[in-house]
ZANU-189804 format. One record per atom (N, C-alpha, C): x, y, z. Coordinates in Angstrom, 1 decimal, decimal comma. Layout:
N
<r><x>X</x><y>Y</y><z>Z</z></r>
...
***
This chain:
97
<r><x>-63,9</x><y>73,7</y><z>35,4</z></r>
<r><x>-64,1</x><y>74,1</y><z>33,4</z></r>
<r><x>-63,7</x><y>73,3</y><z>33,4</z></r>
<r><x>-63,9</x><y>71,8</y><z>32,1</z></r>
<r><x>-62,7</x><y>71,7</y><z>31,3</z></r>
<r><x>-62,0</x><y>72,7</y><z>30,0</z></r>
<r><x>-61,1</x><y>72,4</y><z>29,4</z></r>
<r><x>-60,4</x><y>73,1</y><z>28,4</z></r>
<r><x>-60,9</x><y>73,6</y><z>27,4</z></r>
<r><x>-62,2</x><y>72,9</y><z>27,0</z></r>
<r><x>-63,0</x><y>73,6</y><z>26,2</z></r>
<r><x>-64,1</x><y>74,6</y><z>26,4</z></r>
<r><x>-64,6</x><y>74,3</y><z>27,9</z></r>
<r><x>-65,1</x><y>75,1</y><z>28,5</z></r>
<r><x>-64,3</x><y>76,3</y><z>28,6</z></r>
<r><x>-63,8</x><y>76,3</y><z>29,1</z></r>
<r><x>-62,1</x><y>77,6</y><z>29,2</z></r>
<r><x>-62,1</x><y>78,4</y><z>27,8</z></r>
<r><x>-61,6</x><y>77,5</y><z>27,0</z></r>
<r><x>-61,4</x><y>77,9</y><z>25,7</z></r>
<r><x>-62,7</x><y>79,3</y><z>25,0</z></r>
<r><x>-64,2</x><y>78,1</y><z>25,3</z></r>
<r><x>-65,2</x><y>79,1</y><z>24,9</z></r>
<r><x>-65,3</x><y>80,4</y><z>25,7</z></r>
<r><x>-65,0</x><y>80,7</y><z>26,6</z></r>
<r><x>-64,6</x><y>81,7</y><z>27,2</z></r>
<r><x>-64,1</x><y>82,9</y><z>26,7</z></r>
<r><x>-63,0</x><y>82,5</y><z>25,5</z></r>
<r><x>-62,3</x><y>83,3</y><z>25,0</z></r>
<r><x>-62,8</x><y>84,7</y><z>24,1</z></r>
<r><x>-62,0</x><y>86,2</y><z>24,5</z></r>
<r><x>-63,0</x><y>87,0</y><z>23,9</z></r>
<r><x>-62,2</x><y>87,8</y><z>23,3</z></r>
<r><x>-62,6</x><y>88,6</y><z>22,0</z></r>
<r><x>-61,4</x><y>89,3</y><z>21,2</z></r>
<r><x>-62,2</x><y>90,5</y><z>21,4</z></r>
<r><x>-61,1</x><y>91,4</y><z>21,7</z></r>
<r><x>-61,3</x><y>93,1</y><z>21,9</z></r>
<r><x>-61,6</x><y>93,6</y><z>20,7</z></r>
<r><x>-62,8</x><y>94,5</y><z>20,8</z></r>
<r><x>-63,3</x><y>95,2</y><z>19,4</z></r>
<r><x>-63,8</x><y>94,4</y><z>18,6</z></r>
<r><x>-63,9</x><y>93,2</y><z>18,2</z></r>
<r><x>-64,2</x><y>92,3</y><z>17,8</z></r>
<r><x>-65,1</x><y>91,2</y><z>17,8</z></r>
<r><x>-66,4</x><y>90,5</y><z>17,3</z></r>
<r><x>-67,1</x><y>89,6</y><z>17,6</z></r>
<r><x>-66,1</x><y>88,4</y><z>17,4</z></r>
<r><x>-66,2</x><y>87,2</y><z>17,7</z></r>
<r><x>-65,8</x><y>85,9</y><z>17,5</z></r>
<r><x>-65,9</x><y>85,4</y><z>16,6</z></r>
<r><x>-67,2</x><y>85,4</y><z>16,0</z></r>
<r><x>-67,6</x><y>85,1</y><z>14,8</z></r>
<r><x>-66,6</x><y>86,0</y><z>13,9</z></r>
<r><x>-66,5</x><y>87,1</y><z>13,7</z></r>
<r><x>-65,8</x><y>88,1</y><z>12,8</z></r>
<r><x>-64,1</x><y>87,6</y><z>13,4</z></r>
<r><x>-63,6</x><y>87,0</y><z>14,3</z></r>
<r><x>-62,5</x><y>87,3</y><z>14,3</z></r>
<r><x>-61,7</x><y>87,3</y><z>12,6</z></r>
<r><x>-60,2</x><y>88,5</y><z>12,9</z></r>
<r><x>-59,4</x><y>88,1</y><z>12,1</z></r>
<r><x>-58,4</x><y>87,2</y><z>12,1</z></r>
<r><x>-57,9</x><y>85,7</y><z>11,2</z></r>
<r><x>-57,3</x><y>85,3</y><z>12,0</z></r>
<r><x>-55,4</x><y>85,7</y><z>11,8</z></r>
<r><x>-55,4</x><y>85,7</y><z>12,4</z></r>
<r><x>-53,8</x><y>86,2</y><z>12,6</z></r>
<r><x>-52,4</x><y>85,4</y><z>12,5</z></r>
<r><x>-53,2</x><y>84,2</y><z>12,2</z></r>
<r><x>-52,2</x><y>83,2</y><z>12,1</z></r>
<r><x>-52,9</x><y>82,2</y><z>11,0</z></r>
<r><x>-51,6</x><y>81,9</y><z>9,6</z></r>
<r><x>-52,1</x><y>81,2</y><z>8,5</z></r>
<r><x>-51,1</x><y>79,8</y><z>8,8</z></r>
<r><x>-51,6</x><y>78,5</y><z>8,8</z></r>
<r><x>-51,0</x><y>77,3</y><z>8,6</z></r>
<r><x>-50,9</x><y>76,5</y><z>7,2</z></r>
<r><x>-49,8</x><y>76,1</y><z>7,0</z></r>
<r><x>-50,3</x><y>75,4</y><z>5,3</z></r>
<r><x>-50,2</x><y>74,0</y><z>5,7</z></r>
<r><x>-51,0</x><y>73,5</y><z>6,1</z></r>
<r><x>-51,3</x><y>72,3</y><z>6,4</z></r>
<r><x>-50,8</x><y>71,2</y><z>5,6</z></r>
<r><x>-50,4</x><y>71,0</y><z>4,3</z></r>
<r><x>-49,9</x><y>70,6</y><z>3,3</z></r>
<r><x>-48,7</x><y>70,3</y><z>3,9</z></r>
<r><x>-47,7</x><y>71,1</y><z>4,2</z></r>
<r><x>-46,5</x><y>71,0</y><z>4,8</z></r>
<r><x>-46,5</x><y>70,3</y><z>5,8</z></r>
<r><x>-47,5</x><y>70,2</y><z>6,9</z></r>
<r><x>-47,6</x><y>69,3</y><z>7,8</z></r>
<r><x>-47,7</x><y>67,9</y><z>7,2</z></r>
<r><x>-48,5</x><y>68,0</y><z>5,9</z></r>
<r><x>-48,7</x><y>66,6</y><z>5,9</z></r>
<r><x>-48,3</x><y>65,4</y><z>4,9</z></r>
<r><x>-47,3</x><y>66,8</y><z>4,6</z></r>
<r><x>-46,1</x><y>65,9</y><z>3,5</z></r>
<r><x>-44,6</x><y>66,0</y><z>3,5</z></r>
<r><x>-43,9</x><y>66,8</y><z>4,9</z></r>
<r><x>-42,9</x><y>66,6</y><z>4,7</z></r>
<r><x>-42,3</x><y>66,2</y><z>6,3</z></r>
<r><x>-43,5</x><y>67,1</y><z>7,7</z></r>
<r><x>-43,3</x><y>67,5</y><z>9,0</z></r>
<r><x>-43,2</x><y>65,7</y><z>9,7</z></r>
<r><x>-42,1</x><y>65,3</y><z>10,0</z></r>
<r><x>-41,5</x><y>64,3</y><z>10,4</z></r>
<r><x>-41,9</x><y>64,1</y><z>11,9</z></r>
<r><x>-42,6</x><y>64,9</y><z>12,5</z></r>
<r><x>-42,5</x><y>64,5</y><z>13,8</z></r>
<r><x>-44,4</x><y>65,4</y><z>14,4</z></r>
<r><x>-44,9</x><y>66,4</y><z>13,7</z></r>
<r><x>-46,4</x><y>66,9</y><z>13,9</z></r>
<r><x>-46,1</x><y>67,7</y><z>15,0</z></r>
<r><x>-45,2</x><y>68,3</y><z>15,6</z></r>
<r><x>-45,0</x><y>68,4</y><z>16,7</z></r>
<r><x>-45,8</x><y>69,8</y><z>17,4</z></r>
<r><x>-46,7</x><y>70,5</y><z>16,1</z></r>
<r><x>-47,8</x><y>71,4</y><z>17,0</z></r>
<r><x>-49,0</x><y>70,9</y><z>17,3</z></r>
<r><x>-48,9</x><y>68,9</y><z>17,4</z></r>
<r><x>-50,4</x><y>68,6</y><z>17,5</z></r>
<r><x>-50,1</x><y>68,3</y><z>19,4</z></r>
<r><x>-48,9</x><y>68,5</y><z>19,6</z></r>
<r><x>-48,7</x><y>68,0</y><z>20,8</z></r>
<r><x>-48,3</x><y>68,9</y><z>21,9</z></r>
<r><x>-48,0</x><y>70,4</y><z>21,3</z></r>
<r><x>-47,1</x><y>71,6</y><z>21,7</z></r>
<r><x>-48,5</x><y>72,6</y><z>22,1</z></r>
<r><x>-49,6</x><y>72,9</y><z>21,0</z></r>
<r><x>-50,5</x><y>73,9</y><z>21,2</z></r>
<r><x>-51,6</x><y>73,4</y><z>22,5</z></r>
<r><x>-51,7</x><y>74,4</y><z>23,4</z></r>
<r><x>-52,2</x><y>74,6</y><z>24,8</z></r>
<r><x>-53,5</x><y>74,1</y><z>24,3</z></r>
<r><x>-54,4</x><y>75,1</y><z>23,1</z></r>
<r><x>-55,4</x><y>75,1</y><z>23,2</z></r>
<r><x>-56,3</x><y>74,1</y><z>22,4</z></r>
<r><x>-55,0</x><y>73,1</y><z>21,8</z></r>
<r><x>-55,6</x><y>72,1</y><z>20,3</z></r>
<r><x>-56,5</x><y>72,3</y><z>19,4</z></r>
<r><x>-55,7</x><y>73,8</y><z>19,0</z></r>
<r><x>-55,5</x><y>74,0</y><z>17,6</z></r>
<r><x>-55,3</x><y>73,3</y><z>16,6</z></r>
<r><x>-54,8</x><y>72,4</y><z>16,7</z></r>
<r><x>-53,9</x><y>71,1</y><z>15,5</z></r>
<r><x>-54,6</x><y>69,9</y><z>16,1</z></r>
<r><x>-54,7</x><y>69,4</y><z>15,4</z></r>
<r><x>-55,1</x><y>68,0</y><z>15,6</z></r>
<r><x>-55,2</x><y>67,0</y><z>14,3</z></r>
<r><x>-55,0</x><y>65,6</y><z>14,7</z></r>
<r><x>-54,6</x><y>65,0</y><z>13,7</z></r>
<r><x>-55,5</x><y>64,0</y><z>13,0</z></r>
<r><x>-56,3</x><y>63,4</y><z>12,8</z></r>
<r><x>-57,3</x><y>62,3</y><z>12,2</z></r>
<r><x>-56,9</x><y>61,2</y><z>12,3</z></r>
<r><x>-57,9</x><y>60,1</y><z>11,7</z></r>
<r><x>-57,6</x><y>58,8</y><z>11,5</z></r>
<r><x>-56,7</x><y>58,5</y><z>10,5</z></r>
<r><x>-56,7</x><y>59,0</y><z>9,7</z></r>
<r><x>-55,6</x><y>59,1</y><z>8,6</z></r>
<r><x>-54,2</x><y>59,4</y><z>8,4</z></r>
<r><x>-54,1</x><y>60,3</y><z>9,8</z></r>
<r><x>-52,8</x><y>61,0</y><z>10,5</z></r>
<r><x>-52,3</x><y>62,2</y><z>9,6</z></r>
<r><x>-53,4</x><y>62,9</y><z>8,8</z></r>
<r><x>-53,7</x><y>64,0</y><z>8,7</z></r>
<r><x>-53,9</x><y>65,1</y><z>10,0</z></r>
<r><x>-52,8</x><y>66,3</y><z>9,6</z></r>
<r><x>-52,6</x><y>67,4</y><z>10,5</z></r>
<r><x>-54,1</x><y>68,8</y><z>10,1</z></r>
<r><x>-54,7</x><y>68,9</y><z>10,6</z></r>
<r><x>-56,2</x><y>69,6</y><z>10,6</z></r>
<r><x>-55,8</x><y>71,2</y><z>11,5</z></r>
<r><x>-56,1</x><y>72,4</y><z>10,9</z></r>
<r><x>-55,7</x><y>73,0</y><z>11,8</z></r>
<r><x>-57,0</x><y>74,4</y><z>11,9</z></r>
<r><x>-57,3</x><y>74,4</y><z>13,2</z></r>
<r><x>-58,6</x><y>75,1</y><z>13,1</z></r>
<r><x>-58,6</x><y>76,8</y><z>14,3</z></r>
<r><x>-58,7</x><y>78,0</y><z>14,0</z></r>
<r><x>-57,9</x><y>78,9</y><z>14,6</z></r>
<r><x>-58,8</x><y>79,7</y><z>15,6</z></r>
<r><x>-60,2</x><y>79,0</y><z>15,7</z></r>
<r><x>-61,3</x><y>80,0</y><z>16,9</z></r>
<r><x>-60,6</x><y>80,0</y><z>17,8</z></r>
<r><x>-60,2</x><y>78,7</y><z>18,4</z></r>
<r><x>-59,7</x><y>78,6</y><z>19,6</z></r>
<r><x>-58,2</x><y>79,4</y><z>20,3</z></r>
<r><x>-57,8</x><y>79,8</y><z>19,3</z></r>
<r><x>-56,6</x><y>79,7</y><z>19,3</z></r>
<r><x>-56,1</x><y>80,9</y><z>20,6</z></r>
<r><x>-55,6</x><y>81,1</y><z>21,3</z></r>
<r><x>-55,2</x><y>82,2</y><z>22,5</z></r>
<r><x>-53,8</x><y>83,0</y><z>21,9</z></r>
<r><x>-53,4</x><y>83,4</y><z>21,2</z></r>
<r><x>-52,4</x><y>84,0</y><z>20,4</z></r>
<r><x>-51,0</x><y>83,8</y><z>21,1</z></r>
<r><x>-50,9</x><y>82,5</y><z>21,9</z></r>
<r><x>-49,6</x><y>82,2</y><z>22,5</z></r>
<r><x>-48,3</x><y>82,1</y><z>22,0</z></r>
<r><x>-48,0</x><y>81,8</y><z>20,9</z></r>
<r><x>-47,2</x><y>81,6</y><z>20,0</z></r>
<r><x>-46,1</x><y>80,3</y><z>20,0</z></r>
<r><x>-46,7</x><y>79,2</y><z>20,8</z></r>
<r><x>-46,1</x><y>78,2</y><z>20,6</z></r>
<r><x>-45,8</x><y>77,2</y><z>19,5</z></r>
<r><x>-47,2</x><y>78,1</y><z>19,0</z></r>
<r><x>-46,6</x><y>76,4</y><z>17,3</z></r>
<r><x>-45,4</x><y>77,6</y><z>16,4</z></r>
<r><x>-45,4</x><y>78,8</y><z>16,7</z></r>
<r><x>-44,0</x><y>78,9</y><z>16,1</z></r>
<r><x>-42,6</x><y>78,8</y><z>16,5</z></r>
<r><x>-42,8</x><y>78,7</y><z>17,5</z></r>
<r><x>-41,6</x><y>77,6</y><z>18,1</z></r>
<r><x>-41,4</x><y>76,1</y><z>17,3</z></r>
<r><x>-42,4</x><y>75,2</y><z>17,7</z></r>
<r><x>-42,8</x><y>74,1</y><z>17,4</z></r>
<r><x>-43,2</x><y>73,7</y><z>16,2</z></r>
<r><x>-43,1</x><y>74,7</y><z>15,3</z></r>
<r><x>-43,3</x><y>73,9</y><z>14,2</z></r>
<r><x>-41,3</x><y>74,8</y><z>13,4</z></r>
<r><x>-41,1</x><y>73,7</y><z>13,1</z></r>
<r><x>-39,8</x><y>74,3</y><z>12,1</z></r>
<r><x>-39,6</x><y>73,3</y><z>11,0</z></r>
<r><x>-40,7</x><y>73,8</y><z>10,2</z></r>
<r><x>-40,9</x><y>73,5</y><z>8,8</z></r>
<r><x>-41,6</x><y>74,1</y><z>7,9</z></r>
<r><x>-41,8</x><y>75,6</y><z>8,7</z></r>
<r><x>-41,8</x><y>76,7</y><z>7,5</z></r>
<r><x>-43,3</x><y>76,6</y><z>7,6</z></r>
<r><x>-44,3</x><y>75,8</y><z>7,9</z></r>
<r><x>-45,7</x><y>75,6</y><z>8,0</z></r>
<r><x>-46,5</x><y>77,3</y><z>8,7</z></r>
<r><x>-45,8</x><y>77,6</y><z>9,5</z></r>
<r><x>-46,9</x><y>78,5</y><z>10,1</z></r>
<r><x>-46,6</x><y>79,5</y><z>10,0</z></r>
<r><x>-47,5</x><y>80,6</y><z>9,9</z></r>
<r><x>-47,1</x><y>81,9</y><z>9,2</z></r>
<r><x>-48,0</x><y>83,1</y><z>10,1</z></r>
<r><x>-47,4</x><y>83,0</y><z>11,3</z></r>
<r><x>-47,7</x><y>84,2</y><z>12,2</z></r>
<r><x>-47,9</x><y>85,8</y><z>11,9</z></r>
<r><x>-49,1</x><y>87,2</y><z>12,0</z></r>
<r><x>-48,9</x><y>88,3</y><z>12,1</z></r>
<r><x>-50,0</x><y>88,7</y><z>13,3</z></r>
<r><x>-49,1</x><y>88,9</y><z>14,4</z></r>
<r><x>-50,1</x><y>90,0</y><z>15,3</z></r>
<r><x>-50,7</x><y>90,9</y><z>15,5</z></r>
<r><x>-52,2</x><y>90,5</y><z>15,8</z></r>
<r><x>-53,2</x><y>92,0</y><z>15,3</z></r>
<r><x>-52,7</x><y>93,5</y><z>15,4</z></r>
<r><x>-52,9</x><y>93,7</y><z>14,9</z></r>
<r><x>-53,2</x><y>95,2</y><z>15,1</z></r>
<r><x>-53,2</x><y>96,2</y><z>16,0</z></r>
<r><x>-52,4</x><y>96,4</y><z>17,5</z></r>
<r><x>-52,5</x><y>97,1</y><z>18,2</z></r>
<r><x>-53,0</x><y>98,4</y><z>18,2</z></r>
<r><x>-52,8</x><y>99,1</y><z>17,2</z></r>
<r><x>-53,5</x><y>100,2</y><z>17,2</z></r>
<r><x>-54,9</x><y>100,1</y><z>16,7</z></r>
<r><x>-55,4</x><y>99,2</y><z>16,5</z></r>
<r><x>-57,3</x><y>98,8</y><z>16,0</z></r>
<r><x>-57,5</x><y>98,1</y><z>17,5</z></r>
<r><x>-56,5</x><y>97,3</y><z>18,1</z></r>
<r><x>-57,1</x><y>97,3</y><z>19,5</z></r>
<r><x>-57,5</x><y>95,7</y><z>19,2</z></r>
<r><x>-57,4</x><y>94,9</y><z>18,6</z></r>
<r><x>-57,5</x><y>93,4</y><z>17,9</z></r>
<r><x>-56,7</x><y>92,6</y><z>18,8</z></r>
<r><x>-57,5</x><y>91,4</y><z>18,8</z></r>
<r><x>-56,6</x><y>90,0</y><z>19,2</z></r>
<r><x>-57,0</x><y>90,1</y><z>20,8</z></r>
<r><x>-56,9</x><y>88,7</y><z>21,3</z></r>
<r><x>-57,2</x><y>88,2</y><z>22,4</z></r>
<r><x>-57,1</x><y>89,1</y><z>23,7</z></r>
<r><x>-58,3</x><y>88,9</y><z>24,6</z></r>
<r><x>-58,7</x><y>90,1</y><z>25,8</z></r>
<r><x>-57,7</x><y>89,3</y><z>27,0</z></r>
<r><x>-56,5</x><y>89,5</y><z>27,7</z></r>
<r><x>-56,0</x><y>88,8</y><z>28,8</z></r>
<r><x>-56,5</x><y>89,1</y><z>29,7</z></r>
<r><x>-57,3</x><y>88,3</y><z>30,5</z></r>
<r><x>-57,5</x><y>88,3</y><z>31,6</z></r>
<r><x>-56,4</x><y>89,2</y><z>33,0</z></r>
<r><x>-55,7</x><y>88,2</y><z>33,0</z></r>
<r><x>-54,9</x><y>88,1</y><z>34,1</z></r>
<r><x>-53,0</x><y>88,2</y><z>33,5</z></r>
<r><x>-53,0</x><y>89,2</y><z>32,6</z></r>
<r><x>-51,7</x><y>88,8</y><z>32,1</z></r>
<r><x>-51,5</x><y>90,0</y><z>30,9</z></r>
***
Protein backbone atom coordinates (compact mmCIF):
# COMPACT_ATOMS: atom_id res chain seq x y z
CA UNK A 1 0.00 0.00 0.00
CA UNK A 2 1.09 3.55 -0.64
CA UNK A 3 1.31 6.06 2.20
CA UNK A 4 -1.89 7.71 0.96
CA UNK A 5 -3.71 4.37 0.96
CA UNK A 6 -2.46 3.56 4.45
CA UNK A 7 -3.53 6.97 5.74
CA UNK A 8 -6.95 6.30 4.27
CA UNK A 9 -7.33 3.49 6.78
CA UNK A 10 -6.82 5.74 9.83
CA UNK A 11 -9.82 5.43 12.10
CA UNK A 12 -10.88 7.47 15.07
CA UNK A 13 -12.32 5.98 18.23
CA UNK A 14 -15.97 6.77 18.84
CA UNK A 15 -16.27 9.23 16.00
CA UNK A 16 -16.44 9.11 12.24
CA UNK A 17 -13.67 10.41 10.03
CA UNK A 18 -15.78 13.36 8.90
CA UNK A 19 -16.82 14.51 12.37
CA UNK A 20 -13.45 14.11 14.07
CA UNK A 21 -12.61 17.06 16.29
CA UNK A 22 -9.32 18.66 15.39
CA UNK A 23 -6.77 18.16 18.15
CA UNK A 24 -4.34 20.55 16.52
CA UNK A 25 -4.42 24.12 15.28
CA UNK A 26 -1.77 25.46 12.92
CA UNK A 27 -1.38 29.18 12.34
CA UNK A 28 -0.11 29.05 8.77
CA UNK A 29 0.27 32.85 8.83
CA UNK A 30 3.26 32.26 11.12
CA UNK A 31 4.57 29.54 8.81
CA UNK A 32 4.30 31.82 5.81
CA UNK A 33 5.50 35.08 7.33
CA UNK A 34 8.40 34.33 9.66
CA UNK A 35 9.45 30.68 9.53
CA UNK A 36 12.84 30.42 7.82
CA UNK A 37 12.85 26.63 7.29
CA UNK A 38 9.25 25.32 7.13
CA UNK A 39 10.41 22.23 9.04
CA UNK A 40 6.97 20.72 9.49
CA UNK A 41 6.66 20.23 5.74
CA UNK A 42 9.69 17.93 5.85
CA UNK A 43 9.04 16.18 9.15
CA UNK A 44 5.34 15.24 9.13
CA UNK A 45 5.13 11.52 8.27
CA UNK A 46 1.50 11.92 7.15
CA UNK A 47 2.22 14.85 4.79
CA UNK A 48 -0.35 17.05 6.52
CA UNK A 49 1.86 20.07 5.77
CA UNK A 50 2.46 20.99 2.15
CA UNK A 51 4.07 23.88 0.30
CA UNK A 52 2.39 25.17 -2.86
CA UNK A 53 4.04 26.54 -6.00
CA UNK A 54 4.18 30.01 -4.44
CA UNK A 55 6.05 28.71 -1.38
CA UNK A 56 3.08 28.97 1.01
CA UNK A 57 2.53 26.34 3.70
CA UNK A 58 -0.88 24.68 3.94
CA UNK A 59 -2.14 22.32 6.65
CA UNK A 60 -4.92 19.73 6.61
CA UNK A 61 -5.77 17.67 9.68
CA UNK A 62 -7.66 14.79 8.08
CA UNK A 63 -4.67 12.44 7.70
CA UNK A 64 -3.02 13.38 11.00
CA UNK A 65 -1.96 10.34 13.01
CA UNK A 66 -1.38 12.29 16.25
CA UNK A 67 2.32 11.43 16.37
CA UNK A 68 3.36 14.86 17.68
CA UNK A 69 6.30 15.32 15.31
CA UNK A 70 5.12 18.77 14.27
CA UNK A 71 5.25 20.01 17.87
CA UNK A 72 9.00 19.42 17.84
CA UNK A 73 9.59 20.47 14.24
CA UNK A 74 7.93 23.87 14.73
CA UNK A 75 10.07 26.31 16.66
CA UNK A 76 8.05 29.37 15.69
CA UNK A 77 4.91 28.80 17.81
CA UNK A 78 2.57 28.02 14.92
CA UNK A 79 1.42 24.64 16.26
CA UNK A 80 -1.05 24.39 19.12
CA UNK A 81 -1.80 20.84 20.22
CA UNK A 82 -4.50 19.48 22.52
CA UNK A 83 -4.65 15.72 22.97
CA UNK A 84 -8.15 14.23 22.66
CA UNK A 85 -9.88 13.63 25.98
CA UNK A 86 -9.18 9.98 26.91
CA UNK A 87 -12.28 9.95 29.12
CA UNK A 88 -14.38 10.42 26.01
CA UNK A 89 -12.46 7.69 24.16
CA UNK A 90 -11.52 9.95 21.26
CA UNK A 91 -8.44 10.04 19.07
CA UNK A 92 -6.70 7.82 16.55
CA UNK A 93 -7.13 4.08 16.94
CA UNK A 94 -3.67 2.53 17.26
CA UNK A 95 -3.65 -1.11 16.22
CA UNK A 96 -0.01 -1.96 16.92
CA UNK A 97 1.03 0.19 19.83
